[in-house]
VOMI-981683 format. One record per residue: residue in three letters; x, y, z of N, C-alpha, C in turn; residue number from 0. Coordinates in Angstrom, 1 decimal. Each point is the difference from the previous one (the first is absolute). Layout:
BEGIN
  type   neast  nnorth     nup  caeast  canorth    caup   ceast  cnorth     cup  seq
   ALA       X       Y       Z       X        Y       Z       X       Y       Z  NUM
...
END
This chain:
BEGIN
  type   neast  nnorth     nup  caeast  canorth    caup   ceast  cnorth     cup  seq
   MET   -91.8     0.1     0.1     0.4     -1.1     1.3    -0.5     0.5     1.6    0
   LEU     0.8     1.4    -0.3    -0.4      0.8     1.4    -1.2     0.3     0.3    1
   PHE    -1.0     0.4    -0.7    -0.9     -0.2     0.0    -1.0    -0.9     0.6    2
   LEU     0.5    -1.0    -0.8    -1.0     -1.7     1.0     0.5    -0.1     1.1    3
   VAL     1.5     0.4     0.3     0.4     -0.2     1.6    -0.3     0.9     0.7    4
   LYS    -0.7     1.1     0.1    -0.7      0.8     0.3    -1.4    -0.1     0.6    5
   LYS    -0.4    -0.5    -0.9    -1.5     -0.6     0.3    -0.3    -0.9     0.6    6
   VAL     0.9    -1.3     0.0     0.2     -1.2     0.4     0.2     0.6     1.5    7
   LEU     1.4     0.8     0.3    -0.2     -0.2     1.6    -1.0     1.2     0.5    8
   ALA    -0.4     0.7    -0.6    -1.4      0.9     0.3    -1.0    -0.9     0.6    9
   SER    -0.3    -1.1    -0.7    -1.1     -0.8     0.5     0.5    -1.1     0.8   10
   ILE     1.2    -0.3     0.5     0.9     -0.8     0.7    -0.5     0.9     1.3   11
   PHE     0.9     1.1     0.0     0.1      0.5     1.5    -1.3     1.0     0.4   12
   GLN    -0.9     0.0    -0.6    -0.9      0.8     0.6    -0.7    -0.7     1.2   13
   PRO    -0.2     0.8     0.9    -0.4     -0.3     1.3    -1.3    -1.9     0.1   14
   SER    -1.1     0.4    -0.9    -1.1     -1.2    -0.1     0.9    -0.9    -0.7   15
   SER     1.0    -0.2    -0.7     0.9     -1.1    -0.5     0.5    -0.7     1.1   16
   LEU     1.1     1.0     0.3     0.7     -0.8     1.2    -0.7    -0.6     1.5   17
   ILE    -1.3     0.9     0.2    -0.5     -0.9     0.8    -0.9    -1.4    -0.2   18
   PHE    -0.3     0.2    -1.1    -0.6     -1.5    -0.8     1.2    -1.1    -0.4   19
   PHE     1.0     0.4     0.0     1.3     -1.0     0.4     0.2    -0.3     1.2   20
   LEU     0.1     0.9     0.7     0.2     -0.4     1.5    -1.3    -0.7     0.5   21
   PHE    -1.1     0.3    -0.3    -1.1     -1.2     0.3    -0.1    -1.3    -0.5   22
   ILE     0.7     0.0    -1.3     0.7     -1.2    -0.4     0.7    -0.9     0.6   23
   ILE     1.4     0.5     0.0     1.3     -0.4     1.0    -1.2    -0.5     1.3   24
   SER    -0.6     0.7     0.8    -0.6      0.0     1.6    -0.4    -1.5    -0.4   25
   PHE    -1.3    -0.3    -1.0    -0.5     -0.9    -0.3     0.6    -1.2     0.0   26
   ILE     1.3    -0.1    -0.6     1.2     -1.0    -0.8     0.4    -0.3     1.3   27
   LEU     0.4     1.1     1.2     0.5     -0.4     1.1    -0.6    -0.7     0.6   28
   LEU    -1.8     0.5     0.1    -0.8     -0.9     1.6     0.1    -1.5    -0.8   29
   ILE     0.0    -0.4    -0.8    -0.3     -1.2    -1.1     0.9    -1.0     0.9   30
   LEU     1.5     0.7    -0.5     1.3     -0.6     0.5    -0.1    -0.1     1.1   31
   LYS    -0.9     0.6     1.1     0.4      0.1     1.6     1.1     0.6     0.4   32
   LYS     0.5     1.0    -1.0     0.8      1.0     1.0     0.0     0.8     1.2   33
   LYS     0.9    -0.3     0.7    -0.3      1.0     1.2    -0.5     1.8    -0.4   34
   ALA     0.8     0.3    -1.3     0.3      1.8    -0.1    -2.0    -0.1    -0.8   35
   ALA    -0.3    -0.9    -0.3    -1.4      0.3    -0.8    -1.2     0.7     0.5   36
   LYS    -0.1     0.1     1.3    -1.0      0.9     0.7     0.5     1.2     0.1   37
   LEU     1.6     0.4     0.5     0.4      1.2     0.1    -0.1     0.5    -1.4   38
   LEU     0.6    -0.8    -1.5    -0.5      1.3    -0.7    -1.2    -0.1    -0.7   39
   LEU    -1.1    -0.7     0.5    -1.2     -0.1    -0.7    -0.7     1.4     1.0   40
   GLY     0.6     0.2     1.1    -0.6      1.0     1.0     0.3     1.6    -0.3   41
   LEU     2.0    -0.3    -0.3     0.3      1.3    -0.5    -0.9     0.5    -1.5   42
   THR    -0.3    -1.2    -1.0     0.0      0.7    -1.1    -1.7     0.7     0.1   43
   ILE    -0.9    -0.7     1.3    -1.4      0.4    -0.1     0.3     1.3     0.4   44
   VAL     0.9     0.5     1.1     0.4      1.3     0.8     0.4     0.9    -1.3   45
   PHE     0.6    -0.3    -1.0     0.9      0.5    -1.2    -1.5     0.3    -0.7   46
   TYR    -0.8    -0.9    -0.4    -0.9      0.6    -0.8    -0.7     1.2     0.5   47
   TYR    -0.3    -0.3     1.6    -1.3      0.9     0.3     0.6     1.5    -0.2   48
   ILE     1.2     0.1     0.6     0.7      1.0     0.1     0.2     0.8    -1.5   49
   LEU    -0.2    -0.7    -1.1     0.6      0.6    -1.2    -1.5     0.1    -0.4   50
   SER    -1.0    -0.8    -0.1    -1.1      0.4    -0.9    -1.1     0.8     1.1   51
   THR     0.9     0.5     1.1    -1.2      1.0     0.9     0.3     1.5    -1.0   52
   PRO    -1.1     0.8    -0.2    -0.2      1.2    -0.5     0.7     1.1     0.7   53
   VAL     0.4    -0.2     1.3     0.5      0.8     1.2     1.8    -0.1    -0.6   54
   ILE     0.1    -0.8    -0.3     1.3     -0.4    -0.1     0.6     0.3    -1.7   55
   SER    -1.2    -0.5    -0.7     0.4      0.2    -1.7    -0.2     1.3    -0.2   56
   PHE    -0.9     0.7     0.7     0.3      1.6    -0.6     1.2     0.6     0.4   57
   LEU     0.3    -0.6     1.0     1.6      1.0     0.4     0.7    -0.4    -1.0   58
   PHE     0.1    -0.9    -0.7     1.0     -0.3    -1.0    -0.2     0.9    -1.3   59
   LEU    -1.3     0.2    -0.2    -0.2      0.5    -1.0     0.2     1.4     0.1   60
   LYS    -0.2     0.7     0.8     0.1      1.3     1.0     1.4     0.2    -0.2   61
   GLY     1.1    -0.9     0.4     1.3      0.3    -0.2     0.5     0.3    -1.8   62
   LEU    -1.0    -0.6    -0.7     0.3      0.2    -1.9    -0.5     1.5    -0.3   63
   GLU    -1.5     0.1     0.7    -0.9      1.2    -0.5     0.6     1.1     0.7   64
   ASN     0.4     0.1     1.0     0.7      1.4     0.7     1.3     0.5    -0.7   65
   ARG     0.4    -0.4    -0.9     1.1      0.4    -0.4     0.2     1.2    -1.3   66
   PHE    -1.3     0.0    -0.6    -0.4      0.8    -0.9    -1.5     0.6    -0.1   67
   PRO     0.0     1.1     0.4    -1.0      0.8     0.1    -1.1     0.0    -1.2   68
   PHE    -1.4     0.1     0.3    -1.1      0.3    -0.9     0.7     1.3    -1.0   69
   LEU    -0.4     0.0    -1.2     0.2      1.1    -0.6    -1.4     0.6    -0.7   70
   GLU    -0.4     1.1     0.7    -1.2      0.6    -0.5    -0.3     0.6    -1.3   71
   SER     1.2     0.3    -0.5     0.2      0.9    -1.2     1.4     0.0    -0.8   72
   PRO     0.1    -0.1    -1.4     1.0     -0.4    -0.8     0.9     1.4    -0.1   73
   PRO     1.5     0.1     0.2     0.6      1.4    -0.2     0.0     0.3    -1.3   74
   GLU    -0.1     1.4    -0.2    -0.7      0.5    -1.1     0.8    -0.1    -1.5   75
   ASP     1.4    -0.6     0.6     1.2     -0.2    -1.3    -0.3    -1.7    -0.1   76
   VAL    -0.9    -0.9     0.2    -0.2     -1.5    -0.5    -0.8     0.2    -0.9   77
   ARG     0.0    -0.9    -1.3    -0.8     -0.3    -0.5    -0.5    -1.8    -0.2   78
   TYR     0.7    -0.4     0.9    -0.2     -1.3    -0.2     0.0    -0.6     1.2   79
   VAL    -1.0    -1.2    -0.2    -0.8     -0.5     1.2     0.5    -2.0    -0.5   80
   VAL     0.5    -0.5     0.8     0.5     -1.6    -0.4    -0.6    -0.4     1.1   81
   VAL    -0.4    -1.3    -0.4    -1.4     -0.6     0.9     0.5    -1.7    -0.3   82
   LEU     0.4    -0.5     1.4     1.0     -1.4    -0.2    -1.5    -1.1     0.1   83
   SER     0.2    -0.9    -0.9    -1.0     -1.1    -0.1     0.1    -0.5     1.7   84
   GLY    -1.4    -0.6     0.3    -0.2     -0.9     1.4    -0.1    -1.2    -0.8   85
   GLY    -0.3    -0.2    -1.2    -0.4     -1.4    -0.4    -2.0    -0.3    -0.4   86
   ASN     0.0    -1.1    -0.5    -1.7      0.0     0.0    -0.3    -1.1     0.8   87
   GLN    -1.1    -0.3    -0.1    -0.6     -1.3     0.7    -1.2    -0.6    -0.4   88
   ASN     0.4    -0.2    -1.4    -1.2     -0.8    -0.9     0.2     0.7    -1.7   89
   SER    -0.1    -1.4     0.1     0.3      0.6    -2.2    -1.3    -0.4    -0.6   90
   LEU    -1.3     0.0     0.7    -1.2     -0.4    -1.0    -0.3     1.4    -0.7   91
   SER    -0.1     0.2    -0.9    -0.6      1.2    -0.7    -0.9     0.2    -0.1   92
   ASP    -1.0    -0.4     0.6    -1.4      0.2     0.3    -0.6     0.3     1.6   93
   LEU     1.2     0.3     0.4    -0.2      0.3     1.9     0.0     1.7    -0.5   94
   PRO    -0.3     0.7     1.2     0.3      1.4    -0.3     1.3     0.2     0.4   95
   LEU     0.5     1.2    -0.5     1.4      0.3    -0.1     0.6     0.0     1.6   96
   THR    -1.0     0.8     0.5     0.5     -0.1     1.2     0.3    -1.1     1.0   97
   SER    -0.5    -1.3    -0.5     0.1     -1.1     0.5     1.1    -1.1    -0.6   98
   ARG     0.5     0.6    -1.3     1.2     -0.5    -0.6     1.4     0.6     0.6   99
   LEU     0.0     1.3     0.1     0.6      0.6     0.9     0.5    -0.2     1.7  100
   ASN     0.8    -0.2     0.4     0.0     -0.3     1.2     0.0     1.4     0.8  101
   SER     0.1    -0.3     1.5    -0.7      1.4     0.9     1.4     1.2     0.0  102
   TYR     1.2    -0.6    -0.3     1.1      0.6     0.2     0.2     0.8    -1.4  103
   SER    -0.3    -0.6    -1.2    -0.5      0.7    -1.3    -0.6     1.1     0.0  104
   VAL    -1.6    -0.4     0.5    -1.2      0.8    -0.3     0.7     1.6     1.1  105
   ALA     0.5    -0.5     1.1     0.7      1.0     0.8     0.9     1.6    -0.3  106
   ARG     1.2    -1.0    -0.5     1.0      0.7    -0.8    -0.7     0.8    -1.1  107
   VAL    -0.7    -0.8    -1.0    -0.2      1.0    -1.1    -1.3     1.1     0.1  108
   LEU    -0.7    -0.2     0.8    -0.9      1.1     0.8     1.1     1.3     0.9  109
   GLU     0.9    -0.4     0.8     0.8      0.9     0.6     0.6     0.7    -1.2  110
   GLY     0.6    -0.6    -0.8     0.4      0.1    -1.4    -0.7     1.5    -1.0  111
   VAL    -1.4    -0.5    -0.2    -0.8      0.9    -0.4    -0.1     1.1     0.6  112
   ARG     0.0     0.1     1.2    -0.5      1.0     1.1     0.9     1.1    -0.4  113
   LEU     1.5    -0.6    -0.2     1.2      1.2     0.1     0.1     0.4    -1.5  114
   TYR    -0.3    -1.3    -1.0    -0.1      0.7    -1.3    -0.8     1.4    -0.3  115
   LYS    -1.0    -0.3     0.7    -1.4      1.2    -0.1     0.3     1.3     0.2  116
   LYS     1.1    -0.3     0.7     0.6      1.3     1.1     1.3     0.7    -0.9  117
   MET    -0.1    -0.4    -1.6     1.3      0.3    -0.2    -0.6     0.9    -1.0  118
   GLN     1.1     0.5    -0.5    -0.1      1.0    -1.6     0.6    -0.8    -1.4  119
   ASP    -0.5    -0.2    -0.6     0.7     -1.0    -1.1     0.7    -1.1     0.5  120
   GLY    -0.7    -0.6     1.0     0.8     -1.4     0.3    -0.6    -1.0    -0.8  121
   TYR     0.9    -1.0     0.5     0.2     -1.4    -0.6     0.2    -1.0     1.1  122
   LEU    -1.0    -1.3    -0.3    -0.3     -0.8     0.9     0.9    -1.2    -0.9  123
   VAL     0.7    -1.1     0.9     1.2     -0.9    -0.3    -0.6    -1.3     0.5  124
   LEU    -0.6    -0.9    -0.4    -0.4     -1.4     0.5     0.9    -0.7    -0.3  125
   SER     0.4    -1.0     1.3     1.6     -1.1    -0.2    -0.6    -1.1     0.8  126
   GLY     0.4    -1.0    -1.0     0.0     -1.3     1.0    -0.4    -1.3    -1.2  127
   GLU     0.6    -1.0     0.7    -0.4     -1.5    -0.5     0.1    -0.6    -1.2  128
   GLY     1.3    -0.2    -0.2     0.1      0.1    -1.6     0.1    -1.7    -0.1  129
   TRP    -0.1    -0.7     0.9    -0.2     -1.5    -0.3    -1.1    -0.5    -0.8  130
   VAL    -1.1     0.6     0.3    -1.0     -0.6    -0.6    -0.1     0.3    -1.4  131
   ARG    -0.5    -0.9    -0.8     0.1     -0.3    -1.5    -0.9     1.2    -0.7  132
   ASP    -1.2    -0.6     0.7    -1.2      0.9    -0.9     0.0     1.7     0.3  133
   PRO     0.4     0.7    -1.2    -0.4      1.4     0.5    -0.8     0.7     0.8  134
   GLU    -1.2    -1.0    -0.4    -1.5      0.9     0.5     0.3    -0.7     1.8  135
   GLN     0.4    -0.7     0.0     0.0     -0.8     1.5     1.6     0.8     0.8  136
   LYS     0.6     0.4    -0.2     1.3      0.8     0.9    -1.0     1.2     0.7  137
   THR     0.8    -0.1     1.0    -0.4      1.1     1.1    -0.1     1.4    -0.3  138
   CYS     1.3     0.2    -0.9    -0.2      1.3    -0.6    -1.0     0.5    -0.6  139
   SER    -0.6    -1.1    -1.0    -1.2      0.4    -0.8    -1.0     0.2     0.7  140
   LEU    -0.4    -0.7     1.2    -1.2      0.2     0.5     0.1     0.9     1.1  141
   MET     1.1     0.9     0.3     0.3      1.1     0.8    -0.4     1.3    -1.0  142
   LYS     0.6    -0.2    -1.0    -0.9      0.8    -1.3    -1.1     0.1    -0.1  143
   LYS    -1.1    -0.9    -0.2    -1.1      0.1     0.0    -0.7     0.3     1.0  144
   LEU     0.2     0.0     1.4    -0.3      0.7     1.1     0.4     1.6     0.2  145
   SER     1.3     0.0    -0.8     0.2      1.9     0.2    -1.2     0.4    -1.2  146
   LEU    -0.1    -0.7    -0.8    -0.6      0.5    -1.6    -1.8     0.0     0.9  147
   PHE    -0.5    -0.4     1.3    -0.9     -0.3     0.5    -0.3     1.2     0.3  148
   CYS     1.2     0.5     1.1    -0.2      1.2     0.9     0.5     1.2    -0.9  149
   SER    -0.2    -0.3    -1.4     0.2      1.0    -1.0     1.3     1.1    -0.3  150
   VAL     1.1    -1.1     0.3     1.3      0.6    -0.5    -0.2    -0.1    -1.6  151
   PRO     0.4     1.0    -0.6     0.2     -0.1    -1.5     1.2    -1.0    -0.5  152
   GLU    -0.6    -0.8    -1.1     1.0     -1.3    -0.2     1.3     0.6    -0.5  153
   GLU     0.1     1.1    -0.7     1.3      0.6    -0.2     0.8     0.6     0.8  154
   ARG    -0.7    -0.4     1.7     1.0      0.4     0.7     0.4    -0.7     0.7  155
   ILE    -0.3    -1.6    -0.1     0.6     -1.2     0.3     1.2    -0.8    -0.7  156
   ILE     0.8    -0.1     0.6     1.3     -0.9     0.0     0.0    -1.2     0.3  157
   LEU     0.3    -0.8    -0.7     0.0     -1.6     0.8     1.3    -0.7    -0.1  158
   GLU     0.4    -0.5     1.0     1.3     -0.8    -0.2    -0.6    -1.1     0.8  159
   CYS     0.3    -0.9    -1.0    -0.5     -1.3     0.0     0.7    -1.5    -0.2  160
   ASN     1.5     0.4     0.1     1.1     -1.1     0.1     0.2    -0.3     1.2  161
   SER     0.1     0.6     1.1     0.7     -0.5     1.4    -0.9    -1.0     0.5  162
   ARG     1.2    -0.5     0.9    -1.0     -1.4     0.6     0.4     0.4     1.8  163
   ASP     0.3     0.8     0.1     0.4      0.6     1.8     0.2     1.3     0.4  164
   THR     0.1     0.7     1.0     0.3      1.2     0.3     1.2     0.3    -0.4  165
   TYR     0.9    -0.9    -0.4     1.7      0.1    -0.3     0.4     0.4    -1.8  166
   ASP    -1.3    -1.2    -0.5    -0.1      0.5    -1.4    -0.5     1.3    -0.3  167
   GLU    -1.3     0.3     0.7    -0.8      1.4    -0.3     1.0     1.3     0.1  168
   ALA     0.9    -0.3     0.9     0.9      1.3     0.3     1.0    -0.2    -1.6  169
   LYS     0.3    -0.8    -0.5     0.7      0.3    -1.1    -0.6     0.1    -1.0  170
   GLU    -1.3    -0.2    -0.4    -1.0      0.2    -0.9    -0.4     1.6     0.0  171
   ILE    -0.3     0.1     1.4     0.0      1.5    -0.1     0.9     0.9    -0.1  172
   LYS     1.4    -0.2     0.2     0.7      0.9    -0.4     0.3    -0.4    -1.5  173
   LYS     0.0    -0.7    -0.8    -0.2      0.0    -1.1    -0.7     1.1    -0.9  174
   ILE    -1.1     0.0     0.6    -1.2      1.1    -0.2     0.1     1.5     0.6  175
   LEU     0.5     0.1     1.5     0.0      1.1     0.0     1.3     0.5     0.2  176
   GLY     1.1    -0.3     0.2     1.2      0.2     0.1     0.2     0.4     1.4  177
   ASP     0.5     1.4     0.2     0.4      0.6     1.1    -1.0     1.0     0.5  178
   GLN    -1.5     0.1    -0.8    -1.0      0.7     0.2    -0.4    -0.2     1.6  179
   LYS    -0.7     1.0     0.5    -0.4      0.0     1.4    -1.5    -0.8    -0.4  180
   PHE    -0.5    -1.1     0.9    -1.0     -0.6     0.4    -0.7    -0.4     0.9  181
   LEU    -1.5     0.0     0.2    -0.6     -0.1     1.6     0.1    -1.7    -0.6  182
   LEU     0.7    -0.6     1.2    -0.2     -1.3     0.0    -1.4    -0.7     1.1  183
   VAL    -0.7    -0.4    -0.6    -1.5     -0.6     0.8     0.0    -1.6     0.0  184
   THR     0.2    -0.5     1.3    -0.4     -1.3     0.3    -0.5    -0.1     1.1  185
   SER    -0.4    -1.1     0.6    -0.6     -0.7     1.3     1.5     0.8     1.1  186
   ALA    -1.0     0.7     1.3     1.2      0.6     0.9     0.6    -1.1     0.4  187
   PHE    -0.1    -1.0     0.2     0.7     -1.2     0.6     1.5    -0.4    -1.2  188
   HIS    -0.5     0.2    -0.9     1.2     -0.3    -1.2     0.6     1.1    -0.4  189
   MET     0.1     1.0     0.5     0.6      1.7    -0.5     1.2    -0.7     0.4  190
   PRO     0.5    -0.3     1.4     1.5      0.0     0.6     0.9    -0.6    -1.0  191
   ARG    -0.7    -1.5    -0.8     0.9     -0.3    -0.4     0.0     0.1    -1.9  192
   SER    -1.1     0.8    -0.3     0.0      0.7    -1.4     0.9     1.2     0.2  193
   MET     0.1     0.8     0.9     0.7      1.1     0.0     1.7    -0.5     0.0  194
   LEU    -0.1    -1.0     0.9     1.7     -0.5     0.1     0.3    -0.5    -1.4  195
   ILE    -0.7    -0.8    -1.0     0.3     -0.2    -1.3     0.0     0.8    -0.8  196
   PHE    -1.2     0.8     0.0     0.0      1.5    -1.0     1.4     0.8     0.3  197
   LYS     0.4     0.5     1.1     1.0      0.7     0.2     1.5    -0.7    -0.1  198
   LYS     0.3    -1.1     0.0     1.1     -0.6    -0.4     0.0    -0.4    -1.4  199
   MET    -1.0     0.2    -0.9     0.0      0.3    -1.5     0.6     1.3    -0.4  200
   GLY    -0.3     0.6     0.9     0.3      1.3     0.0    -1.4     1.1    -0.9  201
   LEU    -1.0    -0.4     0.4    -1.6      0.4    -0.3    -0.3     1.2     0.8  202
   ASN    -0.6     1.1    -0.3    -0.4      1.3     0.7    -1.3    -0.2     0.2  203
   ALA    -0.1    -1.1     1.2    -1.1     -0.6     0.3    -0.9     1.0     1.2  204
   ILE    -1.1     0.5     0.3    -0.5      0.9     0.9    -1.1    -1.1     0.4  205
   PRO     0.4    -0.7     1.6    -1.2     -0.7     0.3    -1.2     0.5     0.4  206
   ALA    -1.1    -0.8    -0.3    -1.9      0.9    -0.4    -0.1    -1.3     0.4  207
   PRO    -0.4    -0.4     1.5    -0.4     -1.7     0.4    -1.6     0.4     0.3  208
   GLY    -0.7    -1.2    -0.9    -1.3     -0.1     0.4     0.1    -1.7     0.8  209
   ASP    -1.6    -0.1    -0.2    -0.1     -1.3     0.5     0.6    -0.6     1.5  210
   PHE    -0.4     1.0     0.7     0.6     -0.1     1.5    -1.2    -1.0     0.5  211
   ARG     0.5    -1.3     1.2    -0.5     -0.6     0.2    -0.1     0.1     1.7  212
   ALA     0.7     0.4     0.6     0.5     -0.3     1.5    -0.2     2.1     0.4  213
   GLN    -0.1     0.5    -0.3    -0.1      1.4     0.8    -1.4     0.4     0.1  214
   GLY    -0.5     0.6     0.8    -0.8      0.8     0.8    -0.9    -1.6     0.7  215
   LYS     1.0    -0.6     0.3    -0.8     -1.2     0.9     0.0     0.6     1.7  216
   GLY    -1.3     0.1     0.4    -0.3      0.3     1.2     0.4    -1.1     1.1  217
   PRO    -0.3     0.1     1.3     0.3     -1.0     1.1    -0.6    -1.1    -0.4  218
   ALA     0.6    -1.3     0.1    -0.1     -1.1    -0.3    -1.7    -0.8     0.8  219
   PHE    -0.5    -0.5    -1.1    -1.4     -0.5     0.3     0.4    -1.6     0.4  220
   PHE    -1.2    -0.6     1.0     0.5     -0.9     0.5     0.2    -1.4    -1.2  221
   ARG    -0.4     0.5    -1.6     0.1     -0.7    -0.7     1.3     0.2    -0.8  222
   ASP     0.6     0.9     0.4     1.5      0.2    -0.5     1.2    -1.2     0.8  223
   TYR    -0.6    -0.7     0.8     1.0     -1.0     0.9    -0.5    -1.3    -0.4  224
   PHE    -0.7    -0.1    -1.2    -0.5     -1.5    -0.7     1.4     0.1    -1.1  225
   PRO     0.1    -1.8    -0.2     1.3      0.2    -1.3    -0.7     0.2    -1.5  226
   ARG    -0.5     1.3     0.0    -0.5      0.1    -1.5     0.5     0.9    -0.9  227
   GLY     1.6     0.4     0.5     1.3      1.1    -1.3     0.8    -0.7    -0.2  228
   MET    -0.1    -1.2    -0.5     1.5     -0.6    -0.6     0.2     0.6    -1.4  229
   ASP    -1.2     0.3    -0.8     0.6      0.8    -1.5     0.3     1.3     0.3  230
   GLU     0.0     0.5     1.1     1.0      1.3     0.1     1.1    -0.2     0.9  231
   THR     0.1    -1.3     0.8     1.4     -0.2     0.1     1.0    -0.4    -1.0  232
   ASN    -0.7    -1.0    -1.1     0.8     -0.4    -1.0     0.4     1.4    -0.7  233
   LEU    -1.1     0.9    -0.3     0.5      1.0    -0.8     1.1     0.8     0.2  234
   ALA     0.1     0.5     1.4     0.7      0.5     0.6     1.7    -0.2     0.2  235
   LEU    -0.2    -1.6     0.4     1.6     -0.7     0.1     0.6    -0.3    -1.4  236
   ILE    -1.0    -0.2    -1.0     0.6     -0.4    -1.2     0.6     1.4    -0.6  237
   GLU    -0.8     1.3     0.5     0.9      1.1    -0.6     1.3     0.2     0.8  238
   TYR     0.0    -0.2     1.3     1.4     -0.1     0.8     1.3    -0.7    -0.8  239
   LEU    -1.0    -1.5    -0.2     0.8     -0.4    -0.6     0.8     0.2    -1.3  240
   GLY    -0.8     0.3    -0.8     0.3      0.6    -1.2     1.0     1.3     0.2  241
   ILE    -0.1     1.0     0.7     0.7      1.2     0.7     1.3    -0.4    -0.1  242
   LEU     0.2    -1.3     0.7     1.2     -0.3     0.5     0.7    -0.8    -1.1  243
   PHE    -0.6    -0.7    -0.9     0.7     -0.9    -1.0     0.6     1.7    -1.4  244
   TYR    -1.1     0.6     0.0     0.7      0.9    -1.0     1.1     1.0     0.7  245
   LYS    -0.1    -0.3     1.3     1.4      1.0     0.6     1.4    -0.7    -0.3  246
   VAL    -0.6    -1.4     0.1     1.1     -1.1     0.1     0.7    -0.1    -1.7  247
   PHE    -1.2    -0.2    -0.7     0.5     -0.9    -1.4     0.2     1.1    -1.1  248
   TYR    -0.4     1.1     0.3    -0.2      1.1    -1.0     0.8     1.4     0.2  249
END
């Protein structure tokens, strides 16, 4: 039940959804000829512009990505690389693997494989998406296929396919690794929430962020002042809300 509540709240409170609701309310007030209609509509347009401008949206992301630095090489005493699922975007089996996994999952797997290949006698643990019924369509299975394509031996891959979200992933990884040290690979913007959950669960996780999206951005170009960054704002603010949620309820 709590899982469903989290997903519903995340959908409702992401900025793009809130702006949509504000537009609907504004138009209803306009139809009813209420005095506040124009003011609310104007504020909604300003709100939309600010939150969807890359200059602003990348600031939100950088606030998350700056918390944990990039890890060049794994510590010598670590043998496990845990890669969290980013989800998939297509269930059509006749499409290329890179078109079935979404960009988050692809970037996370590649970073996990990079770190695994720097280990001696290491293991790659791929986690996520337990709500999919077909085993071949689970994100963890698709991540395994991508890892095999990257020449990771099958016997060096451990799958965790029962979890539905990051909290579940932490519980399932604890069953597999216990108190052993491991590298935790996920998108840099998702790492603060992941580390909060994994540490609360008592796991010995070492952050190894990948999929950086806001780093290395130079001075703003004129196009960065046009409203085309709402996806990044949604990503960042949902993470901030998720961090707050786990601090309050767990």
